[in-house]
C-alpha positions in Angstrom: 23.2 6.4 -0.6 21.4 6.9 -3.9 18.3 4.7 -3.8 15.0 5.8 -2.2 14.6 2.4 -0.5 18.1 2.5 1.1 16.5 4.1 4.2 13.5 2.7 6.0 11.9 3.6 9.4 13.3 1.3 12.1 11.1 2.3 15.1 7.6 3.5 15.9 8.9 6.9 16.7 10.3 7.3 13.1 6.8 6.8 11.5 5.0 10.0 10.6 1.2 10.2 10.7 -1.2 7.3 11.2 -1.5 8.1 14.9 -4.3 5.6 15.6 -2.5 2.8 13.8 0.7 3.6 15.8 -1.3 3.5 19.1 -2.7 0.1 18.2 0.9 -1.2 17.5 2.2 0.4 20.7 -0.3 -1.4 22.8 0.5 -4.7 21.0 4.2 -4.2 21.6 3.8 -3.4 25.2 1.6 -6.5 25.7 4.2 -8.7 24.0 7.0 -7.3 26.2 5.0 -7.6 29.4 3.9 -11.2 28.7 7.2 -12.2 27.0 5.1 -13.2 24.0 5.3 -12.6 20.3 3.3 -9.7 18.9 -0.4 -10.8 18.8 -1.0 -13.3 16.0 -2.5 -13.0 13.5 -2.5 -9.3 13.0 -4.3 -7.8 10.0 -3.1 -4.6 8.3 -5.7 -3.0 6.1 -5.3 -0.1 3.7 -4.9 1.0 0.1 -1.8 0.3 -1.9 1.4 2.2 -1.1 0.1 3.5 2.2 2.9 1.9 4.3 1.6 -1.5 5.5 5.0 -3.1 4.8 6.8 -0.3 6.7 4.5 -0.9 9.7 5.3 -4.7 9.5 9.0 -4.0 9.4 8.8 -1.6 12.3 7.0 -4.3 14.4 9.8 -6.7 13.7 12.5 -4.1 14.5 10.8 -3.2 17.8 10.5 -6.9 18.7 14.2 -7.4 17.7 12.9 -10.2 15.5 13.9 -11.7 12.2 11.6 -10.4 9.4 10.4 -12.5 6.5 8.2 -11.0 3.7 6.2 -13.2 1.4 3.8 -12.2 -1.4 0.6 -14.3 -1.3 0.8 -14.7 -5.1 3.9 -16.9 -4.6 1.9 -19.4 -2.5 0.1 -21.6 -5.0 -0.3 -24.9 -3.1 -0.5 -26.4 0.4 3.2 -27.3 0.1 4.1 -23.6 -0.5 2.1 -22.6 2.6 3.7 -25.4 4.7 7.1 -24.1 3.6 6.3 -20.6 4.9 4.8 -21.8 8.2 7.5 -24.4 8.9 10.3 -22.1 7.9 9.6 -19.6 10.7 11.3 -19.9 14.1 10.1 -18.8 17.6 9.8 -15.0 17.8 10.2 -14.5 14.1 7.9 -12.0 12.3 6.3 -13.4 9.1 4.7 -10.8 6.8 2.2 -12.2 4.2 1.4 -9.3 1.8 -1.7 -9.2 -0.4 -3.1 -12.1 1.5 -6.5 -11.7 -0.3 -4.7 -13.3 -3.3 -4.7 -16.7 -1.5 -7.4 -19.0 -2.7 -10.1 -20.1 -0.2 -8.5 -23.5 0.5 -5.2 -21.9 1.4 -6.9 -19.3 3.5 -8.6 -22.1 5.4 -5.3 -24.0 5.8 -3.7 -20.8 7.2 -6.3 -20.0 9.8 -6.5 -23.6 11.0 -2.7 -23.8 11.3 -2.6 -20.6 13.3 -5.5 -21.8 15.5 -4.0 -25.2 16.3 -0.3 -24.1 16.0 0.3 -27.1 13.8 -0.1 -28.3 10.3 -1.3 -31.6 8.9 0.8 -33.1 6.1 -0.6 -35.9 4.0 2.3 -38.0 2.7 2.0 -40.2 -0.3 0.8 -43.6 0.9 1.4 -42.7 4.5 -0.8 -41.6 7.4 -1.2 -37.8 7.9 1.4 -36.3 10.0 0.7 -33.5 12.5 3.7 -31.1 12.7 3.8 -28.3 15.3 4.8 -24.8 14.0 6.9 -22.3 15.9 5.6 -19.5 18.1 6.0 -16.7 15.6 4.2 -13.5 14.8 2.1 -13.6 11.6 1.2 -10.2 10.0 -1.3 -10.3 7.1 -1.7 -7.3 4.8 -4.5 -6.7 2.3 -5.9 -3.9 0.1 -9.1 -5.9 -0.4 -10.5 -7.4 2.9 -13.8 -8.4 1.2 -11.9 -11.2 -0.4 -10.8 -12.7 2.9 -12.7 -15.5 4.5 -14.7 -14.4 7.5 -13.1 -17.0 9.8 -9.6 -15.6 8.9 -10.7 -12.1 9.7 -12.5 -13.2 12.9 -9.3 -14.8 14.1 -7.2 -11.6 13.8 -6.3 -10.5 17.3 -5.2 -7.1 16.1 -6.5 -5.0 13.2 -4.5 -2.1 12.0 -6.3 0.3 9.7 -4.0 2.5 7.6 -5.6 5.6 6.0 -4.5 8.2 3.4 -2.0 10.8 4.6 -2.5 14.6 4.9 -0.3 16.7 2.5 1.6 18.1 5.5 2.5 14.6 6.6 3.6 13.6 3.2 5.8 16.7 3.0 7.4 15.6 6.3 8.0 12.1 5.0 9.7 13.5 1.9 11.8 15.9 3.9 13.0 13.1 6.3 13.7 10.7 3.6 15.7 13.3 1.6 17.7 14.2 4.7 18.5 10.6 5.5 19.7 10.1 1.9 21.8 13.2 1.9 19.8 14.8 -0.9 19.4 18.6 -0.9 15.8 19.5 -1.7 14.5 23.1 -1.7 11.8 23.5 0.9 9.4 24.9 -1.8 9.5 21.5 -3.5 8.2 19.6 -0.5 4.5 20.7 -0.5 4.4 20.5 -4.3 5.4 16.8 -4.2 2.8 16.2 -1.4 0.1 17.9 -3.5 0.7 15.5 -6.3 1.0 12.3 -4.2 -2.7 11.5 -3.7 -2.3 10.9 0.1 0.1 8.0 -0.6 3.7 7.8 0.7 4.8 5.4 -2.1 3.9 8.0 -4.7 5.5 10.8 -2.8 8.8 8.9 -2.5 8.7 7.8 -6.1 8.3 11.4 -7.2 11.1 12.5 -4.9 13.3 9.8 -6.6 12.3 11.1 -10.0 13.2 14.7 -9.0 16.6 13.6 -7.8 17.3 11.7 -11.1 16.3 14.9 -13.1 18.6 17.0 -10.8 21.6 14.7 -11.1 21.1 14.2 -14.8 21.8 17.9 -15.2 24.9 17.6 -13.0 23.2 19.6 -10.2 23.1 18.7 -6.5 20.1 20.7 -5.3 16.5 19.7 -6.2 14.6 22.8 -7.4 11.0 23.3 -8.6 12.3 23.0 -12.2 13.3 19.4 -11.5 9.9 18.6 -10.1 8.3 20.0 -13.2 10.5 18.0 -15.4 9.8 14.8 -13.4 6.0 15.4 -13.6 6.3 15.9 -17.4 8.2 12.6 -17.7 5.7 10.8 -15.5 2.8 12.6 -17.2 1.2 13.7 -14.0 -0.4 17.1 -13.3 -0.6 19.5 -10.4 -3.0 17.3 -8.4 -1.4 14.0 -9.4 -3.7 12.9 -12.2 -2.1 10.8 -14.9 -2.9 10.8 -18.6 -5.5 8.0 -18.4 -7.4 9.8 -15.6 -7.4 13.0 -17.6 -8.7 11.2 -20.7 -11.5 9.8 -18.4 -12.5 13.3 -17.2 -12.3 14.7 -20.8 -14.7 12.0 -22.0 -17.0 12.4 -19.0 -17.1 16.1 -19.7 -19.3 15.3 -22.8 -22.0 13.9 -20.5 -22.8 11.1 -18.0 -21.4 7.7 -19.1 -21.7 4.1 -18.0 -18.7 2.0 -16.9 -18.8 -0.2 -20.0 -18.8 2.7 -22.4 -16.0 4.5 -20.6 -14.0 1.3 -20.7 -14.4 1.2 -24.5 -13.3 4.8 -24.8 -10.2 4.3 -22.7 -9.4 0.9 -24.3 -9.4 -0.9 -21.0 -11.5 -3.6 -19.4 -14.2 -2.5 -17.0 -12.5 -3.9 -13.9 -9.3 -1.9 -14.7 -11.4 1.3 -15.0 -13.3 0.7 -11.7 -10.3 -0.5 -9.7 -7.5 1.6 -11.0 -8.8 4.7 -12.8 -11.9 5.8 -10.9 -10.9 5.4 -7.2 -8.9 8.7 -6.9 -11.3 10.6 -9.1 -14.2 9.6 -6.9 -12.2 10.2 -3.6 -11.1 13.6 -4.8 -14.7 14.7 -5.6 -14.2 15.1 -9.3 -16.6 12.4 -10.3 -19.8 10.8 -8.8 -21.7 7.7 -9.5 -25.5 7.6 -9.3 -27.6 4.6 -8.1 -27.9 3.4 -11.7 -24.2 3.3 -12.3 -23.9 6.4 -14.4 -20.7 8.4 -13.9 -20.7 12.1 -14.2 -18.6 15.1 -13.4 -19.1 17.2 -10.3 -18.9 20.9 -10.3 -15.3 20.5 -9.1 -14.7 18.2 -12.0 -16.0 20.7 -14.5 -13.8 23.4 -12.9 -10.8 21.1 -13.3 -11.5 20.6 -17.0 -12.0 24.3 -17.5 -8.5 25.0 -16.1 -6.8 22.1 -17.9 -5.9 21.3 -21.5 -8.1 18.5 -22.9 -6.4 15.1 -22.8 -6.3 13.3 -26.1 -5.0 9.9 -27.3 
């Protein structure tokens, strides 16, 4: 096997970290088996991008010995699209709706009413509305932005699974297990260095592992060494703590003094939402940047120390 996604966890025992989330899932599975019922529906999975919500959903399906269907909410643009998803599921199936906050409010309303009543209402052209029952399946909803979900949809969630960032030691284990499963030889010294650059996120860790393997094989070698990691980081333009070039430009600009979001967006050539949603989160979480009550961004002492040890980032 040569692709990082060729191997996926297939049981709860294969998942590393997220002990509380795993306990919540274990209780739900035990309940489903005891009552001969599907996994509690709907279940809401919360957490940042790349944290493993899809892996959890797939494991639930595997543990239930159920068929698994994954749908991106962005692909559901009309009631007809939603009806197709709901009517396409069979008893005991697991339907995973990812990025469910992307559903507009009308579709979110249609969804929670359908799950509530276990049926949908179809309005045919020139005909009386038809009430059609839906199968007894498990619905798993995943979101990175729960504030955009309607409160009635959140209130109807029977189980809520919170997924948090991983510790470096856990990421190193994930990388080690995935490389072993793929038959890739990775020097043990590389594992913590990948974890250190992965921002607490398995998706980033596995992507970096994949990049290391490509660099290794491109040189005709079979063992991933530190030099391959360094080459991969150069190609992806990430540094020792996982910052990319845009984040480094942000810090360099902020090193000249406190700055407002709009000004920073102009400096970076991005819109304000892109800066606040994609550039700033890790910088704030890692303690390099703080925001005051007036919206001014400024470097922390840790941020200044980072700049003093790094080469300034330029366009």
